[in-house]
C-alpha positions as CSV (number, residue, x, y, z in Angstrom):
1,X,-7.4,141.0,-39.6
2,X,-5.7,140.9,-36.3
3,X,-3.0,138.5,-36.5
4,X,0.5,137.8,-34.4
5,X,2.8,135.9,-32.2
6,X,3.4,135.2,-28.6
7,X,6.2,137.4,-28.5
8,X,9.3,137.7,-26.0
9,X,8.7,140.1,-22.9
10,X,12.7,139.2,-21.5
11,X,14.2,142.1,-20.8
12,X,10.9,144.4,-19.9
13,X,7.5,144.1,-21.2
14,X,7.9,146.9,-23.8
15,X,10.5,144.5,-25.3
16,X,7.5,142.2,-26.5
17,X,6.1,145.6,-28.5
18,X,9.7,146.1,-30.3
19,X,9.7,142.6,-31.1
20,X,6.2,142.5,-32.5
21,X,6.9,145.6,-34.4
22,X,9.7,143.8,-36.3
23,X,7.6,140.9,-37.2
24,X,4.8,142.8,-38.2
25,X,2.1,142.0,-35.5
26,X,-1.3,143.5,-35.0
27,X,-2.2,141.0,-32.0
28,X,0.1,139.3,-29.7
29,X,0.4,137.2,-26.7
30,X,2.9,137.6,-23.3
31,X,3.9,136.0,-20.5
32,X,4.0,138.7,-17.3
33,X,6.6,136.9,-15.5
34,X,8.7,133.5,-16.0
35,X,6.2,131.0,-16.9
36,X,7.8,128.0,-14.6
37,X,8.0,129.8,-11.2
38,X,5.5,130.4,-8.6
39,X,6.5,134.2,-7.5
40,X,5.2,137.0,-9.7
41,X,6.6,140.2,-10.3
42,X,5.3,143.3,-8.5
43,X,3.4,145.9,-10.4
44,X,6.3,148.5,-11.4
45,X,4.4,151.8,-12.5
46,X,7.7,152.6,-14.3
47,X,7.3,149.3,-16.3
48,X,3.6,149.7,-16.9
49,X,4.0,153.2,-18.4
50,X,6.9,152.2,-20.7
51,X,4.8,149.2,-22.0
52,X,1.8,151.5,-22.7
53,X,4.1,154.0,-24.2
54,X,5.1,151.7,-26.5
55,X,1.8,150.0,-27.1
56,X,0.2,153.2,-28.1
57,X,2.8,154.0,-31.0
58,X,2.5,150.2,-32.4
59,X,0.5,148.5,-34.7
60,X,-0.7,146.0,-32.0
61,X,-4.0,146.3,-31.1
62,X,-4.9,143.4,-29.0
63,X,-2.7,141.8,-26.2
64,X,-3.5,139.0,-24.5
65,X,-1.6,137.7,-21.5
66,X,-1.1,133.9,-21.0
67,X,-0.7,132.3,-17.5
68,X,2.2,130.4,-16.3
69,X,2.5,127.0,-16.8
70,X,2.0,126.1,-13.1
71,X,-1.6,126.9,-12.0
72,X,-3.8,124.0,-12.1
73,X,-7.8,125.2,-11.2
74,X,-8.8,121.6,-11.9
75,X,-6.3,119.9,-9.3
76,X,-7.8,117.4,-6.6
77,X,-5.7,118.5,-4.2
78,X,-6.8,121.7,-2.1
79,X,-3.5,123.1,-1.7
80,X,-2.3,123.2,-5.3
81,X,-5.7,124.7,-6.3
82,X,-5.5,127.7,-3.2
83,X,-1.7,128.4,-5.1
84,X,-3.3,128.1,-8.4
85,X,-5.7,130.6,-7.5
86,X,-3.0,133.4,-6.0
87,X,-1.0,133.0,-8.6
88,X,-3.7,133.2,-11.3
89,X,-5.2,136.5,-9.1
90,X,-1.5,138.0,-8.9
91,X,-1.3,137.6,-12.9
92,X,-4.3,139.3,-13.5
93,X,-3.6,142.4,-11.7
94,X,-0.5,142.7,-13.8
95,X,-2.5,141.9,-16.9
96,X,-5.2,144.8,-15.8
97,X,-2.2,147.0,-15.0
98,X,-0.6,147.1,-18.4
99,X,-4.4,147.3,-19.9
100,X,-4.3,143.8,-21.6
101,X,-7.4,142.3,-23.5
102,X,-7.5,139.5,-21.3
103,X,-5.9,136.8,-19.5
104,X,-5.5,133.2,-21.1
105,X,-5.3,129.9,-19.0
106,X,-6.1,126.3,-19.1
107,X,-8.1,124.2,-16.5
108,X,-5.7,121.9,-15.6
109,X,-5.9,118.2,-14.9
110,X,-7.5,115.9,-12.2
111,X,-6.0,112.9,-11.1
112,X,-9.2,111.3,-9.7
113,X,-12.1,111.7,-12.4
114,X,-12.5,114.1,-15.6
115,X,-15.9,114.7,-13.5
116,X,-14.5,115.9,-10.8
117,X,-11.9,117.9,-12.5
118,X,-14.8,119.7,-14.2
119,X,-16.6,120.6,-11.2
120,X,-13.4,121.6,-9.0
121,X,-12.2,123.8,-12.1
122,X,-15.5,125.4,-12.1
123,X,-15.7,126.4,-8.5
124,X,-12.1,127.8,-8.8
125,X,-12.8,129.6,-11.8
126,X,-16.2,131.5,-9.9
127,X,-13.9,132.0,-6.7
128,X,-11.1,134.0,-9.4
129,X,-14.1,135.8,-10.9
130,X,-15.1,136.8,-7.5
131,X,-11.5,137.6,-6.2
132,X,-10.8,140.0,-9.1
133,X,-14.2,141.2,-10.3
134,X,-13.9,144.5,-8.7
135,X,-10.1,145.2,-8.5
136,X,-8.8,143.8,-11.8
137,X,-12.1,142.8,-14.3
138,X,-10.1,142.0,-17.0
139,X,-11.7,139.2,-19.0
140,X,-10.8,135.8,-18.1
141,X,-10.0,133.5,-21.3
142,X,-10.4,129.6,-20.8
143,X,-8.3,127.6,-23.6
144,X,-9.0,124.4,-24.5
145,X,-6.4,121.5,-24.0
146,X,-4.8,118.8,-26.0
147,X,-6.3,116.1,-23.9
148,X,-3.3,114.1,-22.7
149,X,-3.5,112.2,-19.6
150,X,-6.2,113.7,-17.2
151,X,-6.6,116.8,-18.7
152,X,-9.5,118.8,-18.5
153,X,-11.6,120.8,-20.9
154,X,-9.9,119.2,-24.3
155,X,-13.5,118.7,-25.9
156,X,-16.4,121.5,-27.0
157,X,-18.7,119.7,-24.5
158,X,-16.3,119.8,-21.6
159,X,-15.8,123.8,-22.1
160,X,-19.6,123.9,-22.5
161,X,-20.3,121.9,-19.1
162,X,-17.5,124.6,-17.4
163,X,-19.2,127.6,-19.1
164,X,-22.7,126.2,-17.8
165,X,-21.4,126.1,-14.2
166,X,-19.9,129.4,-14.8
167,X,-21.7,132.2,-12.5
168,X,-20.6,135.4,-13.6
169,X,-20.2,134.6,-17.4
170,X,-19.6,138.2,-18.4
171,X,-16.2,138.0,-17.1
172,X,-15.5,134.8,-19.3
173,X,-14.7,134.3,-22.7
174,X,-12.7,131.4,-24.8
175,X,-9.7,130.8,-27.0
176,X,-9.8,127.8,-29.7
177,X,-6.2,126.4,-29.8
178,X,-6.2,124.8,-33.6
179,X,-3.3,122.3,-32.5
180,X,-5.0,121.2,-29.1
181,X,-8.2,120.7,-31.0
182,X,-6.6,118.6,-33.8
183,X,-4.7,116.3,-31.4
184,X,-7.7,115.7,-29.1
185,X,-9.7,114.7,-32.0
186,X,-11.4,117.2,-33.6
187,X,-10.6,117.5,-37.6
188,X,-9.9,121.0,-38.9
189,X,-8.5,119.9,-42.4
190,X,-11.5,120.8,-44.4
191,X,-13.8,123.4,-44.8
192,X,-16.8,121.7,-43.9
193,X,-14.9,120.7,-40.5
194,X,-14.1,124.2,-39.7
195,X,-17.7,125.0,-40.4
196,X,-18.8,121.6,-38.0
197,X,-16.7,123.2,-35.2
198,X,-18.1,126.6,-35.7
199,X,-21.9,125.3,-35.7
200,X,-20.8,122.9,-32.6
201,X,-19.5,126.4,-30.3
202,X,-22.2,128.1,-31.6
203,X,-24.6,125.6,-30.2
204,X,-23.0,124.6,-26.9
205,X,-21.3,127.9,-25.7
206,X,-22.4,130.8,-28.4
207,X,-19.7,132.0,-31.0
208,X,-19.9,135.8,-29.3
209,X,-17.9,134.1,-26.4
210,X,-15.0,133.1,-28.3
211,X,-12.2,135.9,-28.1
212,X,-9.3,134.6,-29.5
213,X,-7.7,131.8,-31.6
214,X,-4.5,130.4,-31.3
215,X,-3.4,129.4,-34.5
216,X,-0.9,126.4,-34.4
217,X,-0.3,123.3,-36.8
218,X,0.3,119.9,-35.6
219,X,3.2,117.7,-35.3
220,X,1.2,114.7,-34.6
221,X,-1.5,113.1,-36.1
222,X,-5.4,113.7,-35.6
223,X,-6.5,112.2,-31.8
224,X,-3.1,111.8,-30.8
225,X,-3.0,113.7,-27.7
226,X,0.4,115.1,-28.0
227,X,0.6,118.7,-27.8
228,X,3.3,119.8,-30.2
229,X,3.0,122.8,-32.6
230,X,4.1,122.8,-35.8
231,X,4.6,126.0,-38.5
232,X,1.7,126.5,-40.2
233,X,0.9,124.3,-43.4
234,X,3.9,122.3,-41.9
235,X,1.9,119.9,-39.6
236,X,-1.0,117.4,-39.8
237,X,-3.7,120.3,-40.3
238,X,-2.4,121.5,-43.5
239,X,-3.1,125.1,-45.5
240,X,-6.5,123.6,-46.5
241,X,-8.3,123.9,-43.2
242,X,-6.2,127.2,-42.0
243,X,-7.3,129.0,-45.3
244,X,-11.1,128.0,-44.2
245,X,-10.4,128.8,-40.4
246,X,-8.8,132.4,-41.4
247,X,-12.0,133.0,-44.2
248,X,-14.7,132.1,-41.6
249,X,-17.1,135.1,-41.5
250,X,-17.8,134.3,-37.8
251,X,-13.9,134.2,-36.8
252,X,-12.4,136.7,-39.3
253,X,-13.0,139.6,-36.6
254,X,-11.3,137.4,-34.0
255,X,-7.5,137.9,-33.0
256,X,-5.2,135.1,-34.3
257,X,-2.2,134.6,-32.1
258,X,0.3,131.9,-33.2
259,X,2.7,130.0,-31.0
260,X,4.7,128.0,-33.7
261,X,8.1,127.1,-33.0
262,X,10.6,129.6,-33.1
263,X,13.5,128.6,-35.9
264,X,17.3,128.8,-35.1
265,X,18.9,131.5,-32.6
266,X,17.1,134.7,-32.1
267,X,17.9,136.6,-35.5
268,X,17.0,133.2,-37.2
269,X,13.8,133.0,-35.4
270,X,12.8,136.5,-36.1
271,X,13.2,136.4,-39.6
272,X,11.5,132.7,-39.4
273,X,8.6,134.4,-38.1
274,X,8.4,137.3,-40.5
275,X,8.3,134.7,-43.4
276,X,5.5,132.7,-41.7
277,X,3.3,135.9,-40.4
278,X,3.5,136.6,-44.4
279,X,2.4,133.3,-45.5
280,X,-0.3,133.4,-42.9
281,X,-1.4,136.9,-43.9
282,X,-1.6,135.5,-47.4
283,X,-3.9,132.6,-46.7
284,X,-6.1,135.2,-44.9
285,X,-6.5,137.3,-47.8
């Protein structure tokens, strides 16, 4: 199975591979720049070469690039949607250059209504595919949201509505985040719950379009809408649900990527992640 973490690329993208190797990851997620600024680093061929060289020598088989926090494809503000489109295209360019397996993002929020948000998000994503199709044809991965406030895409039904409006479906896939699912009201604590989730996704979208899973326990209870991650087995989802998720026959071939909290300083965080990854691999056996 492919299991790993969102790892740090501070000091150079190749540093993410070094951290992944220490922890024991076979799949990773990274930012390609600061997630809190609009400016995206230019594609540096030396950096790309360094990253690809490190990747080729590692055990990492899948790389997912996560978008910055700022883009909002569903915004009721035209200016913000245009800025989001530009930012996402720039990040896609970098993701494609380093040979990533997908570019992961949220659909954002809309202050007017969910219906308007769904419509605008779909329009923005269709435009994003058009702008990047020929030059940077990397898979565009839509992630479900936790549903706080006016967030778009926190239910399978909303994701399915966006999917129906996508024109170039071959460019898109999905990532399901377990914490987001749980706090949005989708129970995951038993095998029956996991089976129901997979069945619904397969019926409304198609399980073949699910490309990644973010494996995160939830710090808050079912339906709380609070997006706070917990270590696997130490939150409200619990080990029974995660074991069922990891063993589901339609999911086992997917990359599982954790975004669970770091513990202590950098040295403590690494040892904590090594321990947690061993625990998750044990659940998956």
